[in-house]
C-alpha angles and dihedrals in degrees: 000000000000115000094023109150108191111148095023120128117209125211115268095240138257124319110264096029114134101237103189113024102186094090100026121135115186128183131190126217134151122269106245107268095223095055116114097203129072119230109238124213105269096026122133110245136200129216112236125214089252092061094255131119129242134181113272104250143143093320094048121121137184088254094054096045108116106171144280128303111246137192092237102138104350115071129191109271096183105079091189093055115100090225141004121249148180118243125216111281093025125114110259128203114219129184107224096176128018141046127311139163119248140166113268102205099180132031134000119284120239122202106265092007125143120269122220134191121210114240099171137031120254116192087205089063105050095174092057115111121193105248092019129125120252135183095215134055120245102190116250089351093076136045122216110229115229115237094003122121138172106255098211140357091251123114121168131221090269090057092251117150136163126252130185124212103212099187137021109256101185112016 
């Protein structure tokens, strides 16, 4: 039978795609206007004291983690861009509870395993990206996200894996 695909494994999707919608809670706030970085679909975000979102970076902590930017309403309009994003001053959709696909830059996810975000560069870990998700801890260079777990042990060729946010950290 031509076209039969038994035994094929498809990619897990695009970063920032809600992967299981039954328990998804998504909130919308502006990206802080004074920020200099866009928030890409699939990026970890923090909730600022002025009720805006910013990309999780070097100053991010477990306490400020708010969720993950998703492609809920806004879609990428630049078909040549590697990934869609929210600019400073734009409304940003963030999943605060539920499952979503993200890039896993370092390590191999394990079902129910802890999820970390890099907050500092480490020359010994060249694939580590500040603000990026990882499946292994790297001391003070990573922050363990509270209530966030790897959904499965699957990671595709593009380094996309699925995480589940079990609890709202910053409603």
